C-alpha positions as CSV (number, residue, x, y, z in Angstrom):
1,M,8.2,-31.2,9.2
2,A,5.0,-30.0,7.2
3,R,5.1,-27.2,5.1
4,H,2.3,-24.7,5.8
5,F,0.9,-21.7,3.8
6,N,3.0,-19.8,6.1
7,L,5.3,-17.0,4.2
8,A,8.7,-18.0,5.5
9,D,7.7,-21.7,4.8
10,L,6.9,-20.6,0.9
11,Y,10.1,-18.2,1.0
12,E,12.2,-21.1,2.0
13,Q,11.3,-23.3,-0.9
14,V,11.9,-20.1,-3.1
15,A,15.5,-19.6,-1.9
16,D,16.7,-23.3,-1.8
17,E,15.6,-23.3,-5.9
18,V,17.0,-20.3,-6.8
19,G,20.0,-19.3,-4.1
20,E,22.1,-17.6,-6.7
21,R,19.3,-14.6,-8.2
22,D,19.0,-11.4,-6.8
23,A,16.5,-11.0,-4.2
24,I,16.8,-7.5,-3.3
25,V,18.7,-4.4,-4.7
26,C,18.7,-1.3,-2.7
27,G,20.9,1.4,-4.1
28,D,24.5,-0.3,-3.5
29,D,23.0,-2.3,-1.2
30,R,22.6,-6.3,-3.0
31,A,21.8,-9.5,-1.6
32,T,20.8,-13.0,-3.3
33,Y,18.4,-15.1,-2.3
34,Q,21.0,-17.8,-0.6
35,Q,22.7,-13.8,1.3
36,L,19.0,-13.3,2.5
37,E,18.2,-16.4,3.9
38,A,21.4,-16.8,5.7
39,R,21.1,-13.2,7.1
40,A,17.4,-13.4,8.1
41,N,18.1,-16.7,10.0
42,Q,21.2,-15.1,11.7
43,L,18.7,-12.0,12.9
44,A,15.9,-15.0,13.8
45,H,18.6,-16.3,16.3
46,Y,19.3,-13.7,17.6
47,L,15.6,-12.1,18.2
48,A,14.4,-15.5,19.8
49,D,18.2,-16.0,22.2
50,C,16.4,-12.4,23.4
51,G,13.2,-14.1,24.1
52,I,11.0,-13.3,21.5
53,G,9.0,-15.8,19.8
54,A,5.6,-17.0,18.9
55,G,3.2,-14.5,19.0
56,D,5.7,-11.6,19.9
57,H,5.8,-7.9,18.0
58,V,8.7,-6.4,16.4
59,G,8.9,-3.1,14.7
60,L,10.4,-2.3,11.9
61,Y,11.0,1.1,11.8
62,T,13.1,2.1,9.0
63,Y,13.6,3.7,5.8
64,N,13.9,1.6,2.7
65,C,16.3,-1.1,3.3
66,N,17.7,-4.5,2.8
67,E,17.5,-4.7,6.3
68,Y,13.6,-4.5,6.8
69,L,12.9,-7.6,4.8
70,E,15.2,-9.4,6.9
71,G,13.2,-8.1,9.5
72,M,10.0,-9.1,8.2
73,L,11.6,-13.0,7.5
74,A,13.7,-13.4,10.5
75,C,10.0,-13.1,12.3
76,F,8.2,-15.0,10.5
77,K,10.5,-18.3,10.8
78,I,10.1,-17.6,14.5
79,R,6.3,-17.3,14.2
80,A,7.0,-13.8,15.6
81,V,4.9,-10.6,13.7
82,P,6.5,-8.2,12.0
83,I,4.8,-4.3,12.7
84,N,5.1,-1.6,9.8
85,V,5.7,1.6,11.9
86,N,5.5,4.9,10.0
87,Y,9.1,6.8,10.0
88,R,7.2,10.2,9.6
89,Y,5.3,9.8,12.9
90,V,6.1,12.6,15.3
91,E,6.0,12.1,18.8
92,E,2.5,11.3,19.8
93,E,1.9,9.2,17.1
94,L,5.3,7.1,17.4
95,L,4.2,6.4,21.4
96,Y,0.0,5.1,19.8
97,I,1.7,2.7,17.6
98,L,4.2,1.7,19.6
99,D,1.5,1.2,22.3
100,N,-1.4,-0.3,20.9
101,A,0.8,-2.9,18.7
102,N,2.2,-4.2,22.1
103,L,6.2,-4.2,21.0
104,A,8.4,-6.4,22.3
105,A,11.3,-5.7,20.3
106,C,12.0,-2.7,17.4
107,I,14.5,-2.6,14.3
108,H,15.2,1.1,13.6
109,N,17.4,3.0,11.8
110,R,19.8,4.4,14.2
111,E,18.9,8.2,14.0
112,F,15.6,8.1,15.0
113,V,17.4,6.8,18.6
114,P,16.3,10.3,19.8
115,H,12.8,9.6,19.0
116,V,12.4,6.2,20.8
117,A,14.3,7.7,23.9
118,S,11.9,10.4,24.2
119,I,8.6,8.1,24.5
120,R,10.2,4.6,26.0
121,A,9.3,5.3,29.2
122,S,5.7,4.8,28.7
123,V,6.8,1.6,26.3
124,P,7.9,-0.7,29.4
125,D,7.7,-4.0,27.6
126,L,9.3,-2.6,24.4
127,E,13.0,-4.0,25.6
128,V,14.8,-4.9,22.5
129,F,16.4,-2.5,20.5
130,I,18.5,-3.2,16.9
131,A,20.2,-0.4,14.9
132,V,20.3,0.4,11.3
133,D,23.1,1.8,10.1
134,D,22.4,5.4,7.9
135,G,25.4,7.1,8.5
136,S,24.3,8.5,12.0
137,D,26.2,9.1,15.1
138,A,23.1,9.1,17.6
139,D,24.5,7.4,21.0
140,L,22.7,4.1,21.3
141,S,23.1,3.4,24.6
142,V,20.5,6.2,25.9
143,I,18.2,3.1,24.9
144,D,20.6,0.5,25.3
145,A,20.1,-0.2,21.3
146,I,22.4,-2.8,19.5
147,E,24.1,-2.3,15.5
148,Y,22.5,-4.1,13.7
149,E,25.7,-6.4,12.3
150,A,26.5,-6.9,15.8
151,A,23.5,-8.7,16.4
152,L,24.0,-10.8,13.7
153,Q,27.7,-11.5,14.7
154,G,28.4,-15.1,15.7
155,R,24.3,-16.1,15.2
156,S,24.3,-19.5,13.4
157,D,22.4,-19.5,9.9
158,A,20.9,-22.2,10.2
159,R,17.0,-23.4,9.7
160,D,16.4,-25.0,12.7
161,F,13.2,-23.0,13.5
162,A,10.3,-24.5,15.0
163,E,7.5,-26.0,12.6
164,R,4.8,-22.4,11.8
165,S,1.0,-22.2,11.0
166,D,-1.3,-20.9,8.3
167,D,-2.6,-19.1,11.3
168,D,0.4,-17.4,12.0
169,L,-0.2,-13.3,12.2
170,F,0.9,-10.5,9.6
171,I,-0.3,-7.4,11.2
172,L,-0.4,-4.3,8.7
173,Y,-0.8,-1.2,10.2
174,T,-2.9,1.2,8.3
175,G,-2.1,4.9,7.8
176,G,-4.5,6.7,9.9
177,T,-6.3,8.3,7.0
178,T,-9.7,8.2,9.3
179,G,-8.2,7.9,12.7
180,M,-5.2,6.5,14.2
181,P,-3.5,3.8,13.0
182,K,-5.2,0.2,13.0
183,G,-3.6,-3.0,13.3
184,V,-4.9,-5.7,10.4
185,M,-4.0,-9.0,11.4
186,W,-3.7,-11.3,8.6
187,P,-3.4,-15.6,9.3
188,H,-0.6,-15.5,6.7
189,K,-2.1,-18.1,4.4
190,S,-5.5,-15.7,4.2
191,L,-3.2,-13.1,3.1
192,F,-1.0,-15.3,0.4
193,F,-3.9,-16.2,-1.4
194,A,-6.3,-12.3,-0.6
195,A,-2.8,-10.2,-1.5
196,M,-0.7,-12.4,-3.2
197,G,-2.7,-13.9,-5.9
198,G,-1.9,-17.5,-3.8
199,G,1.4,-18.0,-5.6
200,G,-0.2,-17.6,-9.3
201,W,0.3,-14.5,-11.0
202,F,3.3,-15.4,-12.4
203,S,1.7,-18.7,-13.8
204,P,-0.7,-20.4,-16.3
205,L,-1.6,-23.0,-13.4
206,G,-2.8,-20.3,-10.9
207,P,-2.8,-20.5,-7.7
208,C,-1.1,-22.9,-5.6
209,E,-2.9,-25.4,-4.0
210,Q,-0.4,-27.0,-1.7
211,P,2.5,-25.3,0.0
212,T,4.9,-27.5,-2.3
213,D,3.6,-25.6,-5.4
214,I,5.2,-22.5,-5.3
215,V,8.2,-23.5,-6.6
216,G,6.6,-24.4,-10.2
217,R,4.7,-21.5,-9.8
218,M,8.0,-19.6,-10.4
219,P,8.0,-17.9,-14.4
220,E,11.1,-19.3,-16.1
221,T,12.1,-15.4,-16.4
222,P,12.7,-13.8,-13.0
223,I,10.4,-10.8,-12.9
224,R,12.2,-7.6,-12.1
225,G,9.9,-5.6,-10.1
226,I,10.0,-2.0,-8.5
227,A,7.5,-1.1,-5.9
228,L,8.1,3.0,-5.8
229,A,6.1,3.2,-2.2
230,P,8.2,2.9,1.0
231,L,8.3,-0.1,2.6
232,M,6.3,0.9,5.8
233,H,2.9,0.7,3.5
234,G,1.1,-2.3,2.4
235,A,1.9,-1.3,-1.1
236,C,4.9,-1.2,-1.0
237,W,5.5,-4.7,1.6
238,W,2.8,-6.6,0.0
239,Y,4.6,-5.9,-3.5
240,A,7.7,-7.0,-1.9
241,C,6.8,-10.8,-0.7
242,I,5.1,-11.2,-4.2
243,Q,8.4,-10.8,-5.4
244,L,10.6,-13.3,-2.9
245,L,8.2,-15.9,-3.6
246,G,8.2,-15.5,-7.6
247,G,11.7,-15.6,-7.3
248,G,12.1,-12.4,-8.9
249,T,13.7,-9.5,-7.9
250,V,12.7,-6.3,-5.5
251,V,14.3,-3.2,-6.8
252,L,13.8,-0.7,-3.9
253,N,14.1,3.0,-4.3
254,E,16.9,4.1,-2.0
255,Q,16.4,8.1,-2.1
256,R,13.6,9.2,0.8
257,S,11.6,11.2,-1.9
258,L,9.9,10.2,-5.6
259,C,12.1,11.9,-7.7
260,G,10.8,10.6,-11.4
261,E,14.6,10.8,-13.4
262,H,16.1,8.6,-10.7
263,V,13.5,6.5,-10.5
264,W,13.9,5.7,-14.2
265,D,17.4,5.6,-13.9
266,L,16.8,2.7,-11.8
267,V,14.6,1.2,-14.7
268,E,17.2,1.2,-17.2
269,R,20.3,0.3,-14.9
270,E,18.2,-3.0,-13.7
271,K,16.3,-3.7,-16.1
272,V,13.3,-3.6,-14.4
273,S,10.1,-5.4,-16.2
274,S,7.4,-4.4,-13.8
275,V,6.9,-1.1,-12.1
276,S,4.8,-0.9,-8.9
277,I,2.7,2.6,-8.4
278,V,0.2,4.2,-5.8
279,G,-2.2,6.4,-8.2
280,D,-1.1,9.6,-9.4
281,A,0.6,11.3,-7.0
282,M,3.5,8.9,-8.2
283,A,2.4,8.8,-11.7
284,I,2.6,12.3,-12.3
285,P,6.2,13.1,-11.5
286,L,7.2,10.0,-13.6
287,L,5.4,10.8,-16.8
288,D,7.0,14.4,-16.6
289,A,10.4,13.2,-16.4
290,L,10.1,11.6,-19.5
291,D,8.4,14.0,-21.0
292,A,11.3,16.2,-19.9
293,N,14.2,13.9,-20.9
294,P,12.7,12.2,-24.7
295,G,15.0,9.5,-25.3
296,R,16.9,9.9,-22.2
297,W,16.6,5.9,-21.4
298,D,16.3,1.9,-22.7
299,L,12.8,1.6,-21.1
300,S,12.4,-1.9,-23.2
301,S,12.7,-4.0,-20.2
302,V,9.2,-3.1,-19.0
303,F,6.0,-4.7,-19.5
304,S,3.5,-4.2,-16.7
305,I,2.5,-0.8,-15.0
306,G,0.1,-1.3,-12.2
307,S,-1.3,1.8,-9.8
308,G,-3.0,0.5,-6.7
309,G,-3.8,2.1,-3.6
310,A,-4.8,5.1,-4.4
311,V,-6.6,6.6,-7.8
312,F,-5.0,6.1,-11.2
313,S,-6.9,8.7,-13.4
314,K,-8.0,7.8,-16.5
315,S,-6.1,10.5,-18.0
316,K,-2.8,9.2,-16.6
317,Q,-3.7,5.9,-17.6
318,E,-4.1,6.3,-20.9
319,A,-0.6,9.1,-20.8
320,F,1.5,6.3,-20.1
321,K,-0.3,4.4,-22.8
322,L,0.8,6.8,-25.4
323,K,5.0,6.2,-23.6
324,F,4.4,2.2,-23.6
325,P,2.2,1.0,-26.6
326,N,2.9,-2.2,-26.3
327,V,2.7,-2.1,-22.0
328,F,0.0,-3.7,-20.1
329,I,-1.0,-1.2,-17.8
330,S,-3.6,-2.0,-14.8
331,N,-5.9,-0.4,-12.1
332,A,-5.8,-2.1,-9.0
333,F,-8.3,-2.5,-6.5
334,G,-8.2,-3.5,-3.5
335,S,-7.2,-2.2,0.8
336,S,-5.2,-3.2,3.7
337,E,-8.1,-5.1,4.9
338,S,-9.3,-6.4,1.4
339,G,-6.2,-7.4,-0.3
340,N,-6.3,-7.3,-4.1
341,L,-10.4,-7.1,-5.4
342,G,-9.7,-7.3,-8.7
343,M,-8.4,-4.5,-11.5
344,D,-9.5,-2.4,-14.4
345,S,-7.3,-2.2,-17.0
346,G,-9.6,0.4,-18.8
347,N,-11.7,-1.9,-21.4
348,R,-14.3,-0.9,-19.6
349,S,-14.5,3.0,-19.7
350,A,-18.1,3.1,-20.9
351,Q,-18.9,2.6,-16.6
352,K,-18.6,5.2,-14.4
353,G,-17.3,5.6,-11.3
354,L,-13.2,5.0,-10.4
355,G,-13.5,1.6,-12.6
356,N,-14.8,-1.7,-13.0
357,V,-13.9,-5.3,-11.7
358,S,-15.6,-9.2,-12.7
359,R,-17.5,-9.7,-9.8
360,A,-16.3,-12.9,-8.4
361,E,-17.6,-16.2,-5.7
362,F,-15.5,-14.3,-2.7
363,M,-16.3,-10.6,-4.0
364,G,-20.2,-8.4,-3.8
365,V,-21.9,-5.8,-2.9
366,V,-23.7,-5.9,0.5
367,M,-26.1,-3.2,1.8
368,E,-25.3,-2.6,4.8
369,N,-28.4,0.0,6.0
370,E,-30.6,-2.8,6.1
371,A,-31.6,-5.1,9.1
372,P,-30.9,-7.2,7.9
373,M,-27.7,-7.0,6.0
374,R,-28.2,-8.8,2.3
375,H,-26.7,-8.4,-1.2
376,A,-27.4,-6.3,-3.4
377,K,-29.8,-6.6,-6.1
378,P,-28.6,-6.1,-10.1
379,G,-28.8,-2.2,-10.4
380,E,-28.5,-1.4,-6.6
381,T,-25.3,0.8,-4.6
382,G,-24.2,-0.3,-1.6
383,I,-21.1,-1.2,-0.3
384,F,-17.6,-3.5,-1.8
385,S,-17.2,-6.6,0.1
386,R,-15.1,-9.3,0.5
387,A,-15.7,-13.0,2.0
388,G,-13.6,-16.2,1.8
389,H,-9.8,-14.9,2.4
390,I,-9.8,-11.9,4.9
391,P,-8.4,-10.7,7.6
392,V,-9.1,-12.0,11.8
393,G,-10.3,-8.0,12.6
394,Y,-8.0,-5.6,13.7
395,Y,-5.9,-6.0,16.9
396,N,-6.9,-4.6,20.0
397,D,-9.8,-2.4,18.7
398,P,-13.0,-4.5,18.7
399,A,-15.9,-1.8,18.5
400,K,-14.0,-1.3,14.9
401,T,-13.7,-4.9,14.2
402,A,-17.6,-5.8,14.9
403,K,-18.7,-2.9,12.4
404,S,-16.3,-4.0,9.5
405,F,-16.9,-7.7,9.5
406,V,-20.6,-8.8,9.6
407,E,-22.5,-11.7,8.9
408,V,-24.5,-11.5,5.4
409,D,-26.8,-15.0,4.9
410,G,-24.3,-17.5,7.5
411,R,-21.0,-15.8,6.1
412,T,-18.5,-13.1,7.1
413,W,-18.2,-10.4,5.1
414,L,-15.7,-7.9,5.3
415,L,-16.8,-4.1,4.4
416,T,-14.0,-2.5,2.4
417,G,-15.9,1.4,2.9
418,D,-16.0,1.5,-0.4
419,E,-19.6,2.4,-2.4
420,A,-19.6,0.0,-5.3
421,K,-22.6,-0.8,-7.7
422,L,-23.4,-4.2,-9.1
423,E,-23.9,-4.0,-12.6
424,E,-26.6,-5.6,-14.8
425,D,-23.9,-7.5,-16.5
426,D,-22.8,-8.9,-12.9
427,T,-19.7,-7.0,-12.9
428,I,-19.3,-3.9,-9.8
429,T,-19.1,-0.4,-10.4
430,V,-15.9,0.9,-7.9
431,F,-16.7,4.4,-6.6
432,G,-14.6,5.6,-3.6
433,R,-14.8,6.1,0.0
434,G,-18.2,6.3,1.1
435,S,-17.0,8.1,4.0
436,N,-15.9,10.4,1.9
437,C,-18.8,11.1,0.2
438,I,-19.8,14.8,-0.3
439,N,-23.8,15.7,0.1
440,S,-24.4,18.6,-1.8
441,G,-28.4,19.7,-1.8
442,G,-29.0,15.7,-1.2
443,E,-26.9,15.1,-4.4
444,K,-23.8,13.0,-3.8
445,I,-20.9,13.3,-4.8
446,F,-17.7,11.2,-4.8
447,P,-14.0,13.0,-4.4
448,E,-12.4,10.6,-6.2
449,E,-14.6,10.9,-9.7
450,V,-14.1,14.5,-9.7
451,E,-10.6,14.8,-8.8
452,E,-10.0,12.7,-12.0
453,A,-12.0,15.2,-14.1
454,L,-9.6,17.9,-12.1
455,K,-6.4,16.2,-13.8
456,A,-7.9,16.3,-16.8
457,H,-7.1,19.7,-16.7
458,P,-4.0,20.8,-18.7
459,G,-2.7,23.2,-16.0
460,I,-3.9,21.2,-13.0
461,L,-1.0,18.9,-11.8
462,D,-2.8,17.5,-9.0
463,A,-6.1,18.0,-6.8
464,L,-8.4,16.9,-3.9
465,V,-12.0,17.3,-3.6
466,V,-13.4,18.2,-0.1
467,A,-16.8,19.4,1.5
468,T,-17.0,22.7,2.7
469,P,-20.1,24.1,4.6
470,D,-22.3,26.1,1.8
471,E,-25.7,28.0,3.8
472,R,-28.0,26.7,0.7
473,L,-26.7,23.5,0.0
474,G,-25.8,22.4,3.3
475,S,-22.2,21.3,1.5
476,K,-20.5,22.4,-1.8
477,V,-17.2,20.6,-3.9
478,T,-14.5,22.3,-2.9
479,A,-11.5,21.7,-5.0
480,V,-7.6,22.1,-4.0
481,V,-5.5,21.6,-6.3
482,S,-1.5,22.7,-7.7
483,T,-0.7,24.0,-11.1
484,R,1.6,22.9,-14.1
485,G,4.8,25.5,-13.6
486,D,3.3,29.1,-13.9
487,K,0.0,28.6,-14.6
488,T,-2.9,30.5,-13.3
489,L,-6.1,29.3,-13.0
490,T,-9.3,30.8,-12.2
491,L,-12.8,28.6,-10.5
492,K,-14.1,29.7,-14.5
493,D,-11.8,28.3,-16.4
494,V,-11.4,24.4,-13.9
495,Q,-15.6,24.9,-14.3
496,Q,-15.5,24.4,-17.4
497,E,-13.0,22.1,-18.4
498,A,-14.7,19.7,-15.6
499,R,-17.9,19.8,-17.3
500,N,-16.6,17.8,-19.8
501,H,-16.4,15.0,-17.2
502,V,-19.0,14.9,-14.9
503,A,-22.3,16.6,-14.2
504,G,-23.0,19.9,-13.1
505,Y,-23.7,19.2,-9.6
506,K,-20.2,18.0,-9.5
507,I,-18.2,20.6,-10.5
508,P,-16.1,22.3,-7.7
509,R,-17.5,25.9,-6.1
510,A,-14.5,26.6,-4.7
511,L,-10.8,27.0,-5.8
512,H,-7.7,26.8,-3.6
513,T,-4.1,26.7,-5.6
514,V,-1.1,25.5,-3.2
515,A,2.3,24.9,-4.2
516,E,1.3,21.1,-3.2
517,V,-1.1,18.7,-2.1
518,P,-1.3,17.2,1.0
519,R,-0.3,13.5,0.5
520,A,1.2,10.5,2.4
521,P,4.7,9.1,1.7
522,N,2.8,6.1,-0.1
523,G,0.7,9.4,-2.9
524,K,-2.6,8.9,-0.8
525,P,-4.3,11.7,0.0
526,D,-4.4,13.7,2.9
527,Y,-8.1,15.0,3.1
528,K,-7.8,16.5,7.1
529,G,-4.9,18.6,4.9
530,A,-6.6,19.8,2.5
531,L,-10.1,20.5,4.6
532,K,-7.5,23.1,6.6
533,I,-6.1,24.4,3.6
534,A,-9.8,25.1,2.3
535,L,-11.3,26.4,5.3
536,S,-8.6,28.4,6.0
537,G,-9.2,30.3,2.8
538,E,-5.7,31.5,2.5
539,C,-5.2,29.7,-0.8
540,E,-8.7,30.5,-2.3
541,V,-8.7,31.9,-5.9
542,Q,-11.9,33.5,-7.6
C-alpha cells in the first residue's frame, strides 16, 4: 500500500522504527510508541464499528491526557477528522461548535457528561460518546456514553486500515478572539509542510521529499519536548505532532493551570530539552519561579525555549537569555491559518515591530486595499500573507473563506490579518493584528507594540492595550495591567517608562489595574474582556 504525506502514514513509520521509546508522558501516565500505536488502532476499530469513517468529524473534548493523542491518531487511521473542543466553553459556545463542526462522535472527560447532556437534543446527528475516566462519577447513561477503556477492550490492535490520502483533512478550530470559533481546514500534506516543517526541524537534510523519508529525518538523540498550552489549542496540538513525527517524547502538563514551579519540576524530572510556550503570559510565571527559587532545579537538559502564538516581548526574551545563556531563544510567527511563518531569535532587534523574519517564496506582504490586490514594494506596509501549503478554507463559512483566501497574480494567498512591512533588505517586519489597530487622531498604533513597552516596567506583570472613546482623538490608547506583588502604579509613572520604548503618541492615556489581565487558557489575549474592564472605569487609576 502506498505511503502518503498523511499524518497517520508518517506516524506509523516512526512507531515501527522507535517502538520502545517514550512517546507521551502526562503526569503518571506514560506510553511508548508501540503502546500508543496499539491503543490508537483499538480505538480506530471501535470508531469504525460505530460507523465512523472517512470525512466524519470526532470531537476531542478533554483536558491534557494520553487519550487526546490516541483519539487524534485513531481518527487519522480511518480518515476521520478530529475536532478540538475548548473545555472552557459554556453551554451556548459548546452547542455552537458541536453543531457547526457537524460532529458524529465525541471523546470527552467524564465530568463533561452534564454539559453534553444539556445540549444533546440540539445536535441529533451526534450519536457516539466515549468517556475518559477522570475520577468523577457522572452518570454515563444520560447520554448513552461508553467508558473509554471499555471501548478498547477486545478490539483488534492490528493495522488493517484502508489507504489514506495527502488531502485528508485536519480541522483546527480557532479560539474565537474575533467572533465565534472557525474551523480551519488543513489538508494533511499542507499542514505537515506549513506547520510541522515537513519533518525537517531536527535534521540537516531539511524537509522530506517523499513520505518514506520521515524515518531518516529523526535526530540521533530523541528530543524530549514540553508544550505548555492545552492540547485543545493548535500551539500544543501541532507541537505534539512535531514531536511524534520526530521520534521524540511529548511531555504534557497534566495540571489544569500553569504553575511555574510545577513546570520546572517536570522539566528536571523528564530531562526536557525543548520548552514551548505561548508568549509572555507563560514566560512570566516561569521566570518568576526561577527568580523565587535560585538553584532549585537542574535544567542543564534544556537547549531550546521557543514561543509562538502570542507576543513574546524582548524584555522576557532577554530575561530568559540571562537564565539560560547557552540556550536558543526563539519567537515564532504564525497562526491557525498560516502555520509557521518564520522566527526571530532577537538578532534583528534594530527593527521596529514585534519581530523581523526573512522573506520566502511562499511568504510575502499583500496590499489588500488595492484593486486588484498586489504584492508590496520595499518600504510598503500591507498584510502578512502566505501561499503554497495553505488551508483550503474555513469549514461551513464560505464568506470568511472568500475574504481570507485571495488571488494575487494568479496564485492563492492567505491573508493572515497581521500588518507587516516589506523592508528594503527583503525581510518582513511584523506589527500585529490589523483588526486590533488603534486609530488615535489619525495615528496608527498597534496594541502589541505598546504592550511590549509596558511590560518593560518593573512594576507591571502583564498588560493589554485597547482603544477607548476620546472626544478629541476619536480613540485613545488605554492600558489594562496587572502589577507585581503590592506595587502601586500611577498613570504618570507608567507613561514616563513607556516613553523610553515607544513614540509619545503611542503611550497610554488611561490606566486600569486588575488582579489578572484577561487571557485565554493558552495565553492569548482576551481584548474583549480588557475593553469591558476599561469601559467600566471601575479599575482606573490616575
